[in-house]
N, C-alpha and C positions, 0 to 999 in steps of 0.2 A: 166495681164490676164493669167490665167493658160493655159498651152499647151493642145492641143487636146488629147494627150495621157493621160495626168494626169486627165483630166475630164472624159475620157473614163474609166480609172481605178476606179474612184469614182463611176461612173454610174454602172459599172459591179459589184462592191461590193454590191451596193444596189439591183440590179436585182437578184444577187445570193441569197441575204438574203431573198428576197421575192419569191424565187423559180422560177423566170422567165427564168433564164439561168443556165444550169448545171455548177457546180463549175469546172469540169474538162475541160471545154471549155475556161476558162479564159485565160490561157497561150497562146492557139492557136490564140485567137482573138487579144491579145496584140502583138503577134509576127508579125502579118500582118500590124501593124501600125508603120511606120518609125518615127524616131525622130532624129533631128540633134545632132551631137556630141557636148558635152559640154567640155569646156577646164578645165582641172584640174590645180592645182597650179603649178605642175612641168612643164606642157606644156606652161602655161602662162609665167613662168619665162624663159623658153627656147626661146620663141618668143621675149621677151624683150631683152634677151641676144644677139640674132641674130641682132636685130635692133641697139642695142648699139654697136655691133661689126662693123656694117656698118658705123655708125657715127664716131667710133674710127679710121677706115681706112681713112675716109675723113679728120678728124682732124690731123692725123699723117702726111698725105701728105702735108696739108696746113702748119703745124708747121715747116716742114723741107723744105719748098718751095725754100728757098734761097740757100741751100747747095746741092740740088739734081740737077744733070745735066738735061738739057731740055728734051732730048730724054728719059731719065730715068723717068722723071715725066709723060710723055705721056704713057710710058709703064706701069707704076704703075696704072694709071687710067684704061687703057685697061685691065690689069690683074685683078684688083679688080672687074670691071664690068663683065668680063668673068667668074671669079670664082663664083660670086653671081648667074649669069644666068645659068652657068653649074651646080652649086649645086642645083638650083631649078629644072632643067630638071632631074637630077639624083634622087632627092627626089620624083618627080612626077612619074618617071618610076618605083619606088619601093613602090608605094602606100602610100606615106606620104604627103598628101595634105597640111597639116598645115605647115610643114617644107618648102614645095615648095612655098606656098604663102608668108611666111615670107622672104624667100630668094629673091623672085621676088620683094617684097617691098624694100628690101635692094638694089637690082639692080636698081630700079627706083630712089632711093635717090642718089646712086652713079652717075647715068647718069645725074641727075640734077646738082650735084656738078661738074661733068666733063665738062659741057658746059662752065661754068665760068672759070674753071681752064685751059681748053684747050685754051680759048681765051687769057688768060694771058701768056701761054707758047709761043704762036706764035704771040703775040702782035696784036690780032685781036680785033678791036673795036666793041662793040656790045650794044644792047639795053637790059637792065635787064628784062623788061616786055616781050620782044620777047623770051628771053632765058627761062623764066619761062613757057611760053606757049609751047615752043618746048619741054621742059622737061615733061610737062603735056601730050602732044601728045605721047611722048615715053612711058610714064607710061601707057597710054591707050593701046598702042600696046602690052606692056608686059602683061597687064591685060587680053586682049583678047587672047593672045597666050597661057597663062597659066590658063585661067579662074580664075583669082585671084582677088577677090573683094578688097583685101588689096592694091594691086597696083592701083586699081581704086580709092581708098581713097586718095592715094598719088597724083593721077592725078587731082582729084577735089581740093585738097589743092594747087597744083601748079596753076591751073586756077584761083582760088580765089585770091591768092596773086598777080598773074599777073594782074587781073582785077583792083584790088585796088592799085596796084603800078603804074598803068598807069596815066600819067599826064592829061589824058582827063576825068578822073573821078572827081566828086565833083567840077565842075565849072571851070576847067582850060582849057577846049577846048569844042567845040560844037559837037564833034562826039561821037557816041555810041561805047563803047569798051568792052561790056560785053560778055564774052564767057560762063558765067555761065547760061545764059538763055537757051542755048542749052545743056551744060554739065550736068546741074542738072536733067532734065527729062531723059536724056540718062542714067545717073548714077542710077536714081530711077528704070528704067526698068531693068538695069543690076542687081541691088540688088534683085529685084523680081525673075529674071531668075536664079540667083545663090543662092537665099535664104540667103542673107548676111545682118544681122542686122547692122553690122559695116558700110557697104556701104550705107545702108538705112539712117543711122544717118547723114553721110556725105552729101548725096544727099538732104535730107530734109533741113539741115542747109544751103546748097548752094541755094536751091530754096527760102528759106526765105530771104536771103540777095541779091538775084539776081536783084530785082527791083532797088537797089541802083546804078546799073551800067548804067541805062538809064538817064544819066546826063542832056541832053537837056530837057527832059520832067520834070525832077525833078526841074529844074529852072523855066520853063515856065508854065507847066500844071501838077503840082505835084498831085493835087486832082484826076485828071483823071487817072494818072499813078497808084496811090495807090489804087483807087477803082478797076481798071482793075486787078491789082495784087491780091487784096482781092478776086475778083470773080474767077479768074483762080485757086488760091490756094483752095478756097472753093470747086470748082468742083473737083479738084485733091483729096481733103480730102474725098469727097463723093465716088469717085472712089476707093480710098484705103480702105475705109470702106467696100465697096462691095466685095473687094478681100480678106478680112481677113480670110474667111473660107478656101480659097485655099492657100493663102500665109500668114498664121496666124501671125507669129512673125514679119516678114519683113513688111507686109502691115500695121500692127499695129503701127510700128515705123513711117512709112511715114504718116499714118493717124494723129498721134499726131503732127508731125512737120508741116504738111500742115494746120492743124487747128490753131496752134499758128500763122503761117504766115498770114492766112486769117483774124484773129481777129486783129493782129497787124496792118496790112496795112489798114483795114477798119477804125480803130481808127485814124491812121496817116492821112487819107484823110480829117479829120476834123481840122487839124492843118496847119496853114500857119504862118502869123505873130501873129495870135491869134486864139483862138478856133472859129469854124465857126458858132456855134449856138446850140440852145436847141434841134432842130429837129434831128441833127446828133447825139448828145449825147444820146437822147432817143432811136434812132435806134440802136446805138452801145450797149446800155444797153440791148435792146431786143435780139439782136443777141448773145450777151455774155450769157444771161440767157438761150437761146435755146441751146447753146453749152454745158452748164452745164447739162441741161436735157438730151441731146443726149449722153454726156460722161457718165453720171450715168446709162443710159439705156444700153449702150454698155460695161459698167464696164471698161472704159478706163481712167486711171488716167491722162494721158497727156492731153487729150481733156478736161476733167473736170477741171484740174488746169488752163489750158488756159482760159476757161470760167470764172473761179473765178477771176483771175488776171484782165481780161478784164472788169468784172463787177465793180471792185473797180476803175479801171481807168476811165470807162465810168461814174460812179457815181461822181468821182471827177470833170470830165469835165462838167457834168451837173450842179453841184453846182457852179462851176466857171462861167458858162454862166448865171446862175440865179443871179449872183452878191452876192453870199453868202460869208461872210468873213471866214478867216482861223479858228477862234475860233468856229464859228457856224458849219463849215464843220467838225471840230474835234468832236463836240458834236453829230452831225448827225451820223458820222461813229461809234462813241462809242456806241450810242444808238442802231444802227443796229447790231453791234457786240454782244451786250448784248441780243438782241432779238434772233439772230441766235444761240447763245450759249444756251439760254433757251429752244428754240425749239429742238435743238440737244439733250439736257439733257432729255427732256420729251420723245422724240422718243426712246432714248436709254433705258430709264426705262421701256417703254412699250414693247420693244423688249425683254429685260431681263425677264419681267414678263411672 
């Protein structure tokens, strides 16, 4: 979806051509419309270089672990973390927000590595899952301190790995261990507040996988869990849809992820040892078709593509429930594809005419 400024530019050109707006007012109108800074190639490469430098520092210390004295190891870790954090503060004070965010992300990565390395230095036994979550909390603190959405992305990554590294996930214990259920909506709110598409992508993906951390319900009441997840994500998608005018780019990203999650978990609610029945498949097909219609109305490619994928999946489940064989299913899908292509061709010809 085009940005508001770009749409306004196109509208202004049309209004000027029809004499509705004086041409000399165009620049003044556009000047009052802010637009987020776009990264050029040089800036993107500089960011990648900064992140790679942080990884290189961690790798260098790890590679020379055996020959570096114990106190020197600890000093190197502190120095690397202090350099990254101090560099971020220096860049922020001089009005370089991108450099500050990149350095804060490096600091968050170094802190995550420092937890494990410090434990090895002083022979401290630890839990990897707890270490990852501690690193995530530290990344959250860095993100809040520097208003850095990239450090927030690191935090969500740490929480995600920590949740799925825990032995209690996927049937190995009966306790819930998911931090993502809290971290994902907080990350989404921060993405809106800071207008960060990167953090919105991370938060949306975290929200999509968060239901997997409810292990007891997954084993005993998976249908209820998946339907609840679908309902919550559907409500979140509608909320993000309403916020697109105010937080256009970021809310649009969340809208797409939440729509994917709602359709995914609605479909998953019909799976256990076998597909649950024709009624669920028909309902899934109807919901997916509605998603396509809404996505086309909103001109949102993510929502439309989610609906298309769900339509095919729901159609396959419906055919399976009806006892249709694979060859018949293939023929039905082939026929449907030919019909869809034919309609698309006719519509395109009429549009061109």
